[in-house]
N, CA, C and O of each residue as an XYZ file, in Angstrom:
568
protein
N      76.662    121.533     84.382
C      77.319    121.725     83.441
C      77.623    121.103     82.854
O      77.841    119.927     83.144
N      77.867    121.907     81.128
C      77.837    121.406     80.132
C      78.401    120.230     79.311
O      79.624    120.173     79.443
N      77.681    118.859     78.155
C      78.033    118.133     78.534
C      79.594    118.411     77.198
O      79.800    119.154     76.238
N      80.383    117.262     77.953
C      82.014    117.431     77.300
C      82.180    116.017     76.195
O      81.431    115.040     76.238
N      83.056    116.148     75.465
C      82.979    115.232     74.417
C      84.565    115.004     74.386
O      85.150    115.928     73.822
N      85.342    114.040     74.838
C      87.012    113.880     74.681
C      87.360    112.652     73.571
O      86.718    111.605     73.487
N      88.331    112.959     72.880
C      88.684    111.650     72.307
C      90.246    111.880     72.303
O      90.932    112.895     72.182
N      90.474    110.848     72.442
C      91.462    109.765     72.929
C      92.574    108.686     71.398
O      92.059    107.957     70.551
N      93.738    108.916     71.519
C      93.848    107.668     70.616
C      93.875    108.788     69.405
O      95.023    108.730     68.964
N      93.340    109.505     68.871
C      93.638    110.422     67.907
C      95.197    111.033     67.705
O      95.724    110.680     66.650
N      95.935    111.829     68.504
C      97.022    112.809     68.569
C      98.293    112.221     68.933
O      99.319    112.738     68.492
N      98.364    111.023     69.818
C      99.979    110.887     70.449
C      99.966    109.646     69.511
O      98.990    108.896     69.485
N     100.844    109.485     68.898
C     101.838    108.312     68.169
C     101.881    106.998     69.811
O     101.249    106.140     70.428
N     103.468    107.967     69.713
C     103.944    107.481     71.282
C     104.614    108.965     71.521
O     104.728    110.011     70.881
N     104.985    108.460     72.795
C     106.019    109.502     73.899
C     107.155    108.668     74.056
O     106.976    107.539     74.514
N     108.238    109.027     73.763
C     109.360    108.783     74.527
C     110.401    109.751     75.392
O     110.836    110.883     75.181
N     110.599    108.789     76.461
C     111.044    109.532     77.854
C     113.139    108.590     77.810
O     113.738    107.544     77.561
N     113.287    109.775     78.188
C     115.134    109.520     78.235
C     115.109    109.253     79.869
O     114.427    109.893     80.670
N     115.851    108.353     80.126
C     115.839    108.899     81.418
C     117.004    107.461     82.358
O     117.208    106.250     82.265
N     117.590    108.957     83.424
C     118.767    108.343     83.555
C     119.681    106.775     84.532
O     120.847    106.390     84.442
N     118.308    106.138     85.538
C     118.321    104.812     86.080
C     117.037    104.086     85.515
O     115.898    104.258     85.950
N     117.408    103.216     84.438
C     116.288    102.340     83.769
C     115.599    101.789     84.587
O     114.371    101.811     84.664
N     116.967    100.817     85.803
C     115.988     99.866     86.434
C     115.096    100.571     87.552
O     114.015    100.123     87.934
N     115.598    101.548     87.947
C     114.507    102.869     88.842
C     113.297    103.630     88.123
O     112.364    104.048     88.808
N     113.318    103.793     86.830
C     111.912    104.066     85.965
C     111.038    102.933     85.726
O     109.846    103.158     85.516
N     111.635    101.321     85.734
C     111.373    100.271     85.467
C     110.042    100.406     86.930
O     108.890    100.713     87.237
N     110.910    100.068     87.233
C     110.501     99.584     89.012
C     109.000    100.825     89.058
O     107.841    100.477     89.281
N     109.339    101.878     88.857
C     108.324    103.411     88.902
C     107.021    102.887     87.921
O     105.856    102.973     88.311
N     107.359    102.399     86.748
C     106.434    102.913     85.912
C     105.600    101.493     85.824
O     104.504    101.587     85.271
N     106.003    100.131     86.324
C     105.920     99.375     86.501
C     104.879     99.307     87.680
O     103.781     98.787     87.484
N     105.142     99.709     88.616
C     103.770    100.400     90.157
C     102.425    101.223     89.252
O     101.220    101.035     89.083
N     103.294    102.052     88.892
C     102.144    102.968     88.279
C     100.942    102.235     86.911
O      99.731    102.425     86.795
N     101.770    101.484     86.147
C     101.042    100.675     85.523
C      99.958     99.624     86.154
O      98.750     99.516     85.943
N     100.973     98.777     87.139
C      99.742     98.100     87.567
C      98.567     98.615     88.188
O      97.450     98.127     88.020
N      98.864     99.777     89.033
C      98.017    100.275     89.708
C      96.088    100.594     88.517
O      94.870    100.534     88.685
N      97.073    100.902     87.468
C      96.005    101.519     86.374
C      95.425    100.599     85.574
O      94.350    100.844     85.027
N      95.995     99.568     85.433
C      96.035     97.998     84.839
C      96.191     98.312     83.319
O      95.298     98.095     82.500
N      96.986     98.658     83.123
C      98.139     98.744     81.948
C      99.144     97.618     81.936
O      99.785     97.676     82.986
N      99.422     96.919     81.405
C     100.750     96.067     80.999
C     101.816     97.162     80.255
O     101.754     98.124     79.489
N     103.190     96.098     81.248
C     104.070     96.829     80.188
C     104.180     95.629     78.829
O     103.909     94.434     78.945
N     104.690     96.381     77.447
C     104.756     95.575     76.676
C     105.426     94.853     75.810
O     105.127     93.963     75.014
N     106.807     95.639     76.242
C     107.774     94.991     75.678
C     108.354     95.635     76.727
O     107.796     96.317     77.588
N     110.446     95.166     76.501
C     111.480     95.604     76.727
C     112.291     94.809     76.198
O     112.087     93.680     75.751
N     113.642     95.679     76.273
C     115.144     94.994     75.840
C     116.044     94.836     77.191
O     115.795     94.311     78.276
N     117.129     95.468     76.710
C     118.398     95.684     77.897
C     118.409     97.021     78.234
O     118.780     97.280     79.379
N     117.984     98.241     77.267
C     117.926     99.582     76.990
C     116.475    100.642     76.892
O     116.440    101.812     76.509
N     115.520     99.912     77.302
C     113.625    100.153     76.971
C     113.109     99.211     77.735
O     113.495     98.160     78.245
N     111.913     99.989     77.681
C     110.531     99.253     77.797
C     109.756    100.122     77.312
O     109.974    101.231     76.823
N     108.050     99.042     77.627
C     106.968    100.705     76.897
C     105.509     99.760     77.233
O     105.376     98.562     77.485
N     104.794    100.561     77.146
C     103.518    100.272     77.525
C     102.420    101.304     76.338
O     102.836    102.358     75.857
N     101.439    100.909     76.126
C     100.977    101.168     75.029
C     101.704    102.692     74.315
O     102.670    102.579     73.561
N     100.996    104.374     74.723
C     102.080    104.843     73.990
C     103.361    105.457     74.807
O     103.696    106.641     74.779
N     103.725    104.869     75.220
C     105.317    105.346     76.258
C     105.743    104.694     76.102
O     105.238    103.577     76.207
N     107.323    104.933     75.638
C     108.264    104.026     75.380
C     109.210    104.871     76.704
O     108.904    105.931     77.251
N     110.292    104.093     76.942
C     110.790    104.838     78.216
C     112.076    103.961     78.035
O     111.993    102.733     78.012
N     113.611    104.819     77.871
C     114.753    103.798     77.472
C     115.848    105.002     78.404
O     115.760    106.090     78.972
N     116.733    104.078     78.129
C     118.324    104.585     78.632
C     119.261    105.700     77.575
O     119.514    105.516     76.385
N     119.608    106.720     78.318
C     120.346    107.610     77.052
C     121.330    106.666     76.315
O     121.749    107.263     75.324
N     121.792    105.588     76.400
C     122.562    104.444     75.412
C     121.603    103.962     74.391
O     122.046    103.347     73.421
N     120.710    104.116     74.476
C     120.146    103.123     73.352
C     119.876    103.675     71.965
O     120.103    104.831     72.322
N     119.628    103.788     70.888
C     119.792    103.506     69.454
C     118.816    104.909     69.558
O     119.316    105.935     69.096
N     117.273    105.004     70.222
C     116.808    105.829     69.624
C     116.693    107.231     70.542
O     116.048    108.256     70.323
N     117.641    106.841     71.739
C     117.676    108.310     72.685
C     118.643    109.426     71.972
O     118.414    110.629     72.092
N     119.723    108.920     71.236
C     121.263    109.460     70.806
C     121.150    110.246     72.089
O     120.574    111.326     72.218
N     121.934    109.387     73.247
C     122.508    109.958     74.068
C     121.968    110.854     74.548
O     122.851    111.612     74.950
N     120.733    111.369     74.825
C     120.273    112.884     75.367
C     119.248    112.171     76.388
O     118.817    111.052     76.112
N     118.839    112.878     77.651
C     118.223    112.583     78.335
C     116.794    113.800     77.665
O     117.117    114.793     77.013
N     115.374    113.497     77.957
C     114.635    114.043     77.379
C     114.082    115.464     78.398
O     113.236    116.306     78.100
N     114.612    115.389     79.212
C     113.993    116.303     80.323
C     112.733    116.355     81.368
O     111.968    115.390     81.360
N     112.528    117.245     82.106
C     110.924    116.984     82.110
C     109.572    117.644     81.849
O     109.289    118.837     81.737
N     108.617    116.270     81.764
C     107.544    116.756     80.958
C     106.170    116.099     82.183
O     106.219    115.553     83.285
N     105.545    116.333     81.667
C     104.108    116.103     82.396
C     103.120    114.942     81.823
O     102.121    115.381     81.254
N     103.226    113.761     81.877
C     102.235    112.849     81.454
C     101.140    112.609     82.407
O     101.454    112.400     83.578
N     100.063    112.610     82.114
C      98.745    112.524     82.828
C      97.805    110.697     81.838
O      97.588    110.442     80.654
N      97.541    109.909     83.146
C      97.088    108.320     82.851
C      95.850    108.477     83.227
O      95.623    109.165     84.222
N      94.829    107.890     82.530
C      93.493    108.241     83.165
C      93.217    107.185     83.829
O      93.586    106.044     83.553
N      92.362    107.625     84.996
C      91.919    106.013     85.920
C      90.675    106.452     85.747
O      90.178    107.495     85.323
N      90.109    105.030     86.331
C      88.135    104.236     86.039
C      87.603    105.260     87.650
O      86.425    105.481     87.930
N      88.385    105.569     88.196
C      87.563    105.914     89.517
C      88.379    106.657     90.192
O      89.493    106.678     89.669
N      88.245    107.609     91.644
C      88.888    107.930     92.297
C      90.081    106.518     93.250
O      91.296    106.425     93.424
N      89.005    105.758     93.596
C      90.263    104.831     94.561
C      91.232    104.697     93.557
O      92.305    104.662     94.160
N      91.460    104.593     92.220
C      92.656    104.483     91.627
C      93.427    105.352     91.644
O      94.648    105.254     91.769
N      92.748    106.363     91.510
C      94.310    107.687     91.536
C      94.887    107.843     93.092
O      96.031    108.209     93.360
N      94.040    107.550     93.891
C      94.783    107.065     95.283
C      95.623    106.138     95.336
O      96.743    106.200     95.845
N      95.000    105.009     94.685
C      96.164    103.995     95.051
C      97.539    104.035     93.639
O      98.360    103.172     93.326
N      97.360    105.003     93.241
C      98.613    105.362     91.961
C      99.287    106.166     92.822
O     100.401    106.268     92.309
N      99.275    106.761     93.770
C      99.655    108.067     94.177
C     100.651    107.122     95.719
O     101.824    107.201     96.082
N      99.707    106.475     96.135
C     100.019    105.479     96.860
C     101.841    104.438     97.022
O     102.735    104.292     97.856
N     101.382    103.820     95.160
C     101.962    102.252     94.768
C     103.249    103.668     94.587
O     104.270    103.571     95.268
N     103.114    104.619     93.863
C     104.603    105.265     93.278
C     104.926    106.262     94.039
O     105.599    107.105     93.446
N     104.729    106.465     95.010
C     105.725    107.182     96.480
C     106.177    105.849     96.478
O     107.184    105.751     95.778
N     105.788    104.665     97.046
C     105.863    103.523     97.746
C     107.360    102.882     96.302
O     108.368    102.208     96.515
N     107.014    103.280     95.413
C     108.278    102.921     93.949
C     109.234    103.733     93.362
O     109.844    103.735     92.293
N     109.194    104.490     94.453
C     110.452    105.548     94.230
C     110.006    107.194     93.915
O     110.672    108.172     93.575
N     108.671    107.011     94.178
C     108.476    108.402     93.234
C     108.063    109.601     94.573
O     107.706    109.090     95.635
N     108.115    111.029     94.502
C     107.937    112.047     95.263
C     107.052    112.663     94.825
O     107.011    113.017     93.647
N     105.972    112.970     95.866
C     104.703    113.253     96.112
C     104.860    114.978     95.456
O     105.763    115.704     95.873
N     103.845    115.464     94.395
C     103.663    116.255     93.905
C     102.309    117.115     93.918
O     101.934    118.106     93.291
N     101.595    116.092     95.160
C      99.976    116.589     94.852
C      98.926    115.615     94.949
O      98.140    115.218     94.088
N      99.085    115.242     96.399
C      98.373    114.228     96.784
C      96.754    114.001     96.437
O      95.995    114.960     96.299
N      96.238    112.338     96.290
C      94.697    112.162     95.959
C      93.695    114.079     95.853
O      93.370    114.598     96.921
N      93.530    114.458     95.158
C      92.172    115.395     95.292
C      90.978    115.946     94.780
O      90.398    114.909     94.458
N      90.138    116.959     94.455
C      89.282    117.216     93.698
C      90.595    118.843     92.666
O      90.707    119.905     93.278
N      90.792    118.803     92.294
C      90.877    119.854     91.292
C      90.319    120.899     90.791
O      89.188    120.800     91.268
N      90.321    121.918     90.104
C      89.468    123.222     90.166
C      89.391    123.050     88.510
O      88.557    123.513     87.733
N      90.194    122.479     88.328
C      90.282    122.330     86.421
C      88.318    122.303     85.819
O      87.649    123.166     85.251
N      88.041    121.175     86.201
C      86.407    121.340     85.963
C      85.853    120.328     86.556
O      86.350    119.240     86.849
N      84.545    120.826     86.762
C      83.848    120.122     87.916
C      84.051    118.321     87.534
O      83.997    117.699     86.473
N      84.350    117.826     89.249
C      84.693    116.060     88.919
C      86.243    115.669     88.634
O      86.712    114.555     88.399
N      86.970    117.072     88.738
C      88.043    116.081     88.233
C      88.918    115.854     89.158
O      89.539    116.800     89.644
N      89.118    114.653     89.544
C      90.371    113.948     90.609
C      91.673    113.544     89.968
O      92.209    112.863     89.095
N      91.823    114.313     90.862
C      93.493    113.977     90.323
C      95.145    114.317     91.517
O      95.354    115.274     92.263
N      96.106    112.969     91.202
C      97.153    113.220     92.171
C      98.591    113.467     91.682
O      98.784    112.366     91.166
N      99.090    113.765     91.596
C     100.660    113.877     90.979
C     101.952    113.159     91.767
O     101.870    112.855     92.957
N     102.919    112.969     91.124
C     104.241    112.180     91.346
C     105.050    112.371     90.639
O     104.921    112.145     89.436
N     106.383    112.959     91.297
C     107.259    113.048     90.298
C     108.064    111.675     90.427
O     107.986    111.023     91.468
N     109.045    111.134     89.060
C     109.484    110.275     88.728
C     110.578    110.309     88.925
O     111.290    111.258     89.253
N     110.922    108.767     88.653
C     112.894    109.324     89.634
C     113.543    110.220     88.808
O     114.581    110.611     89.342
N     113.286    110.849     87.386
C     114.294    111.729     86.582
C     113.135    113.413     86.796
O     113.277    114.421     86.104
N     112.279    113.273     87.714
C     110.888    114.610     87.813
C     110.486    114.707     86.950
O     110.583    115.736     86.280
N     109.920    113.774     86.633
C     108.867    114.029     85.549
C     107.674    114.531     86.424
O     107.921    114.588     87.628
N     106.391    114.915     86.013
C     105.088    114.793     86.754
C     104.239    114.452     86.238
O     103.580    114.974     85.339
N     104.080    112.817     87.138
C     103.053    111.765     86.669
C     102.164    112.348     86.525
O     102.460    113.540     86.613
N     100.927    112.172     86.297
C      99.899    112.721     86.962
C      98.805    111.695     86.864
O      98.436    111.586     85.695
N      97.972    110.674     87.937
C      96.565    109.904     86.915
C      95.244    111.144     87.717
O      95.203    111.845     88.728
N      94.298    110.834     86.505
C      93.357    111.551     86.965
C      92.001    110.531     86.229
O      91.913    109.723     85.305
N      91.071    111.136     87.265
C      90.002    111.164     87.620
C      88.621    112.310     86.717
O      88.012    113.222     87.277
N      88.479    111.947     85.487
C      87.192    113.076     85.201
C      86.125    113.642     85.623
O      85.743    114.797     85.431
N      85.304    112.202     86.626
C      83.747    111.972     86.995
C      83.423    110.799     86.198
O      84.176    110.086     85.535
N      82.077    110.724     86.395
C      81.429    109.363     85.701
C      82.012    109.841     84.364
O      82.859    110.711     84.159
N      81.179    108.854     83.291
C      81.441    108.952     81.771
C      82.173    107.443     81.446
O      83.043    106.677     81.860
N      80.666    107.694     79.889
C      80.535    106.213     79.302
C      82.099    106.138     78.682
O      82.848    107.110     78.772
N      82.429    105.127     78.169
C      83.384    104.634     76.898
C      82.810    104.552     75.512
O      81.590    104.506     75.355
N      83.448    104.537     74.742
C      82.736    103.517     73.648
C      83.508    102.732     73.389
O      83.032    101.866     72.655
N      84.646    102.570     73.665
C      85.846    101.296     74.000
C      86.370    101.203     75.228
O      86.073    102.101     76.015
N      87.143    100.256     75.625
C      88.191    100.196     76.339
C      89.355    101.124     75.749
O      89.936    102.090     76.244
N      89.474    100.536     74.616
C      91.231    101.139     73.817
C      90.344    101.242     72.144
O      89.236    100.847     71.784
N      91.309    101.867     71.531
C      91.678    101.909     70.665
C      92.273    100.904     69.980
O      93.463    100.693     70.213
N      91.541    100.049     68.960
C      92.823     99.174     68.289
C      93.242     98.772     66.968
O      92.614     98.005     66.239
N      94.554     99.443     66.649
C      94.683     99.475     65.605
C      95.686     98.563     65.139
O      96.803     98.383     65.625
N      94.982     97.809     63.791
C      95.846     96.750     63.756
C      96.651     96.802     62.026
O      95.864     97.362     61.262
N      97.881     96.396     61.340
C      98.375     96.755     60.850
C      98.038     95.734     59.513
O      98.610     95.914     58.438
């Protein structure tokens, strides 16, 4: 396998999902984020967010009354055990299985699992195999 170098934190500023049932989505994403070690960073009556992902109800000012439709989001895991824990926790929190944990043919070492969230968005947690990270996260200050 040739050496691959991936950069994260340069392309996406944020992603917004507009959901039908904010409480159901909050339960689902709380379980997912707890599993992968990402805290909910803020919330209000019609939204919550974690890192670059903002989730709101259709009645929030930012949503303009429209649901976003179906999307695929992939979150990073540090190991295969985290992928497996995600799959279990996400289903227990109201998700629907869309691909049990296992190796995928995308590249050697790709280990992922897929769960549909309460709005049908395909949520994946993936471990790309052993890797060295230059930092735990990209820190942006203003």
